[in-house]
C-alpha positions in Angstrom: 110.2 108.5 114.5 107.7 105.9 113.9 106.5 105.4 110.9 102.6 105.1 109.8 101.4 104.2 106.9 97.6 105.7 105.3 96.3 104.9 102.2 93.4 106.6 100.6 91.3 105.4 97.7 89.6 106.5 94.8 86.8 108.0 96.6 88.8 109.3 99.3 90.8 111.0 96.7 88.2 111.6 93.8 88.4 115.6 93.6 90.5 118.5 95.2 88.4 118.9 98.1 88.9 115.3 99.5 92.5 115.2 99.0 92.4 118.4 101.1 90.1 116.2 103.7 92.6 113.7 103.3 95.6 115.9 103.6 94.3 116.8 107.0 93.9 113.4 108.1 97.6 113.3 107.6 98.4 116.5 108.9 96.3 115.5 112.5 99.5 112.1 112.7 102.2 114.2 111.4 101.0 116.6 114.5 101.6 113.1 117.0 104.5 112.3 115.7 104.4 110.0 113.0 106.9 110.2 110.0 104.1 109.5 107.9 104.1 106.8 103.9 100.6 107.9 102.0 99.9 105.7 99.2 97.1 107.0 96.9 94.9 105.6 94.3 93.8 107.2 91.2 90.9 109.9 91.7 87.5 107.9 91.7 86.6 107.0 87.9 90.2 108.1 86.4 91.9 104.2 85.8 88.2 103.3 83.7 88.5 106.0 82.0 92.4 105.2 81.0 92.1 102.1 80.4 89.2 102.9 77.6 91.6 105.5 75.8 94.0 102.4 75.7 91.4 100.1 74.3 89.7 102.5 72.2 93.6 103.4 70.5 94.7 100.0 70.4 92.5 96.7 71.0 95.5 94.3 70.9 98.1 96.8 72.7 101.8 96.5 74.2 101.6 95.2 78.0 104.2 97.7 78.9 102.7 100.8 77.1 99.3 99.8 79.1 101.0 100.0 81.9 102.5 102.9 81.5 99.6 104.9 80.7 97.2 103.8 83.5 99.2 104.4 86.3 99.6 107.9 85.4 96.0 108.2 87.8 98.4 107.5 90.9 100.6 110.1 90.1 98.4 112.5 89.3 97.1 112.0 92.8 100.3 112.0 94.9 101.8 115.3 93.4 98.4 116.8 94.2 98.7 115.4 97.5 101.6 116.8 98.4 101.1 119.9 96.9 98.0 120.1 99.4 100.3 118.9 101.9 103.1 121.4 101.5 100.2 124.4 101.7 99.5 123.0 104.8 103.5 123.6 106.3 103.7 120.0 106.3 106.9 118.8 104.4 106.4 116.8 101.8 107.1 115.4 98.5 105.9 112.7 95.7 107.5 109.5 94.9 106.2 107.2 92.1 107.2 103.8 92.3 110.3 103.5 90.3 111.3 106.3 92.5 111.6 104.4 95.2 111.7 101.8 94.3 109.0 99.3 94.4 110.6 96.5 92.7 108.2 93.6 90.9 107.9 91.0 88.7 108.2 91.7 84.8 104.2 90.7 84.7 102.6 94.2 83.2 98.9 94.3 84.6 100.0 91.6 87.6 103.1 92.5 88.8 104.0 91.0 92.3 106.3 93.2 94.5 110.0 91.6 94.9 111.3 94.4 97.1 110.4 97.7 98.5 114.4 99.1 99.7 113.5 102.0 102.2 116.8 103.8 102.0 115.6 106.4 99.7 112.7 107.3 102.0 114.5 107.2 104.8 117.1 109.2 103.9 114.1 111.9 102.6 112.7 111.4 106.6 115.9 112.4 108.0 116.5 115.7 105.9 113.3 116.9 107.3 110.5 115.6 104.6 107.7 114.4 107.7 105.6 112.8 104.5 106.4 110.3 101.9 103.3 110.5 99.1 104.0 107.2 97.1 101.5 106.7 93.8 100.5 102.9 94.7 99.1 100.3 92.2 102.8 100.9 90.3 106.7 99.2 90.6 109.5 99.1 88.2 110.3 95.2 86.9 114.0 94.4 85.9 113.9 95.5 82.9 113.2 99.2 83.9 109.7 99.7 82.4 106.9 100.9 85.0 104.9 97.7 86.1 101.2 97.5 87.7 99.6 95.1 90.3 96.2 94.3 89.2 93.3 96.2 90.0 92.9 97.2 93.7 97.0 97.0 93.7 97.1 99.9 96.0 96.2 97.9 99.1 98.8 95.4 98.4 101.1 98.7 97.9 100.2 100.1 101.2 100.7 96.8 103.1 104.5 96.4 101.4 105.0 99.3 102.4 103.8 98.6 105.9 106.3 95.8 106.2 109.0 97.0 104.4 109.5 100.1 107.1 108.3 98.6 110.1 104.9 100.2 110.1 103.1 100.7 113.7 100.2 100.7 111.7 98.4 101.1 108.1 95.6 102.2 107.9 93.3 101.9 104.8 90.9 105.1 104.3 87.6 103.8 102.2 84.0 104.5 101.2 83.1 102.1 104.6 83.7 102.9 108.4 84.9 98.7 108.5 84.2 95.8 108.1 80.8 94.7 108.7 79.6 90.8 110.2 77.8 91.0 106.0 76.8 93.6 103.3 74.9 96.4 105.3 72.7 96.9 101.8 71.4 93.3 102.4 70.5 93.5 105.8 70.3 96.8 108.4 71.2 94.1 111.5 74.7 94.0 110.2 77.2 94.9 112.6 80.5 96.5 112.3 83.3 94.6 113.7 85.7 96.0 116.1 88.3 93.5 115.3 88.7 90.3 112.9 91.8 87.9 112.7 93.8 88.2 109.7 92.6 84.4 108.7 88.9 85.5 108.6 89.6 88.4 106.9 91.3 86.6 103.9 88.2 84.3 103.7 85.9 87.6 103.3 87.9 89.0 100.7 88.6 86.3 98.7 84.5 84.9 99.0 83.5 87.9 98.1 83.5 90.7 100.6 85.2 93.7 98.5 86.3 95.7 101.1 90.2 94.7 101.1 91.8 93.2 98.2 92.8 89.5 98.7 96.8 90.0 98.2 96.8 92.6 100.7 95.4 90.7 103.4 97.9 88.1 102.8 100.8 90.0 102.4 99.5 91.6 106.2 99.6 88.0 107.7 102.6 86.9 106.4 104.0 90.1 107.9 102.0 90.4 110.7 101.3 93.8 109.4 98.1 95.4 111.5 95.2 96.7 109.6 92.9 99.2 110.1 90.0 99.6 107.9 88.5 103.2 108.1 85.9 105.8 106.8 87.3 108.6 104.8 84.0 110.3 105.6 83.9 110.7 109.6 85.4 112.0 112.2 87.6 109.1 113.5 88.7 108.3 117.0 91.9 105.7 118.0 89.3 102.9 117.9 87.5 103.8 115.2 87.2 101.4 112.4 88.2 97.8 111.9 91.6 96.4 113.0 92.8 93.5 111.0 95.6 91.8 113.5 96.5 88.0 114.6 93.9 85.8 116.2 95.6 86.0 119.4 94.5 89.9 119.6 91.2 88.9 119.9 89.7 88.1 123.0 86.5 86.6 122.4 84.7 86.5 119.0 81.7 85.1 117.5 81.1 81.4 116.4 80.2 82.6 112.7 82.2 86.1 112.4 80.6 87.2 108.9 78.4 85.9 106.1 79.9 86.6 102.4 78.2 86.0 98.9 79.4 86.2 95.7 76.6 86.6 93.0 78.7 86.4 89.7 79.3 82.2 90.4 78.9 80.0 87.8 78.8 76.0 88.7 79.7 73.5 85.7 79.3 69.9 85.3 81.1 67.4 83.1 78.7 64.5 82.7 79.8 61.3 82.5 83.8 61.3 82.5 86.0 58.1 83.1 86.2 57.1 86.8 90.5 56.4 86.7 93.4 57.8 88.7 94.6 60.8 87.0 90.9 62.2 85.8 91.1 65.3 88.1 94.5 65.5 86.7 93.4 65.8 83.4 90.6 67.9 83.9 92.2 71.1 86.1 95.4 71.3 84.7 94.0 72.4 81.5 91.3 74.7 83.5 94.6 76.1 85.4 96.6 76.8 82.0 93.7 78.7 80.6 93.1 80.7 83.9 90.5 79.3 85.3 89.6 80.4 89.2 88.0 77.2 90.3 86.6 77.2 93.8 84.5 74.4 94.4 84.7 70.4 93.3 82.8 67.7 93.5 83.0 64.5 92.4 79.9 61.8 92.4 79.6 58.5 92.7 81.2 56.6 90.1 78.6 54.1 88.5 79.7 51.6 85.6 83.2 53.3 85.6 81.9 56.8 84.8 81.4 59.5 87.0 79.9 63.6 86.7 82.8 65.9 88.0 81.4 69.5 89.3 83.4 72.7 90.1 82.2 76.3 90.2 84.2 79.6 88.6 83.6 83.4 88.1 80.8 83.7 85.3 83.4 85.7 83.3 85.6 82.5 83.3 83.0 80.6 81.8 84.1 80.9 77.9 87.5 79.6 78.8 86.5 77.2 80.7 84.4 75.0 78.0 86.5 75.9 75.4 89.5 74.6 77.8 87.8 71.6 78.5 86.5 70.9 74.6 90.3 71.3 73.9 91.2 68.4 76.1 88.4 66.4 75.1 89.8 67.3 71.4 93.3 66.2 72.1 91.9 62.7 74.2 93.2 64.5 77.6 89.4 63.7 78.8 86.3 62.1 77.5 83.0 63.4 78.8 79.3 63.5 78.0 78.1 66.5 78.1 79.3 70.2 80.0 76.6 71.7 81.5 77.0 75.1 82.8 74.5 76.9 85.0 75.6 80.4 85.2 72.5 81.5 87.7 73.8 80.7 90.8 75.5 82.4 94.5 77.5 81.4 96.9 77.3 82.0 100.3 79.9 81.7 102.8 79.7 81.7 106.9 83.0 82.4 107.9 85.2 82.3 112.1 88.0 81.1 113.3 85.2 80.0 116.6 84.4 76.5 113.8 87.8 75.3 115.3 86.6 74.5 118.6 83.0 74.4 118.0 80.8 71.6 116.3 77.6 72.1 115.0 77.7 75.1 112.5 77.5 73.5 109.6 74.4 71.6 110.7 73.0 74.4 111.3 74.0 76.5 108.8 71.9 73.6 106.3 68.9 73.7 108.8 68.4 77.4 108.4 68.7 77.1 104.7 66.2 74.3 104.8 63.8 76.0 107.0 63.8 78.9 104.5 63.3 76.3 101.4 67.1 77.5 99.6 68.3 73.8 98.1 71.9 73.6 98.2 73.7 72.6 94.8 77.6 72.3 96.3 79.1 72.2 99.5 82.7 73.3 100.7 84.3 73.5 103.6 87.1 74.4 105.4 88.7 74.8 108.7 86.8 78.3 109.1 84.6 78.7 106.1 81.2 77.0 105.1 80.3 77.9 101.5 77.6 76.8 99.9 76.1 77.5 96.5 72.3 78.2 96.0 70.0 79.2 93.0 71.0 83.3 92.8 66.9 84.5 93.3 67.8 82.9 97.1 70.7 85.0 97.9 69.6 88.0 99.7 67.2 85.4 101.9 70.2 83.0 102.9 72.6 86.0 103.9 69.7 87.1 105.9 68.5 84.0 107.5 71.8 82.7 108.3 73.0 86.2 109.9 69.9 86.3 112.4 70.6 82.6 112.9 74.0 82.6 113.8 72.7 86.1 115.7 75.8 88.3 114.4 73.9 91.9 115.3 75.1 90.8 118.9 78.5 91.4 119.9 81.0 88.1 121.4 
């Protein structure tokens, strides 16, 4: 029988009633003739509670025990979902990561999936099971210890299973009914997209859209897994939600598909560093070693052999970046006059595969922001993206103005 992967997030399994609702959706797909692999998250709020208990018990905790504890939330949901399906006369059983097994690296709380053998689950399907309910977010290390994939890892688990089992599709059930042109909370003109290309979704996910985890989209793009984002709380049709697919499957699309934003950005400037070969490596090497996620980078025109270097990073990494630069200065790797951090900025991005073949997008974006009196501090571009840093107080205005300027409320 064809295999379908269905993933239910924390809000979709927040209590027994919602688990029953999710189980009914699974039953519908079983009735259509699918063998179904269900990936479940912990019940809403449970992982945060478990993390809190760990921190209260042992602030300098053993990462292996941390993973053993925080992964237990998914185990509970998987068992409850399997029991609920059995009550509906749907043959089902639960699977923990080590039972499949989901083989991962040893990087506790940030493990990466290396292999998912299909033999065990396929043998159960052949023996009459119709549903395998798998605890998301977890796996097993080469040493035989439980690992976790990082927050949002259940999305990655779902896509990895879809790739490993060559599933017809991977449905991600969440508390939104699809991918929108921008955050509907900022503008009521935001429109749900029927389809979006992998590349566009990857950019939107990495730029602040929280519908899908970035790693899951990367995996889907690599293995050409069709993803569908759906709401757990609305009646579904075969065309419901948003399909994330290859660019070739989209007949026509707007030049710009979506406007993303991230309010938790910081602009950092190293004032008066030496303009010499290797200076960029001397700056960004220590930042990388410190785990600072640098995004936009600008080097000003040099004067008298000195230049300014500006970069952006998440606000919660500012202290880490400052320490990395101070240590590099103390060791003599770099010399600078000052390090200025502006934590009151936001990143606004326009994303669309249509940018590859149509000019004038940047000019239109910059003129729109200028007309609204929004000053651009930093600009970064790629083949299908233009990002700018602006004062955070203008964030919503900028998103609304750009959404209107590119007429995203209209379908292509």
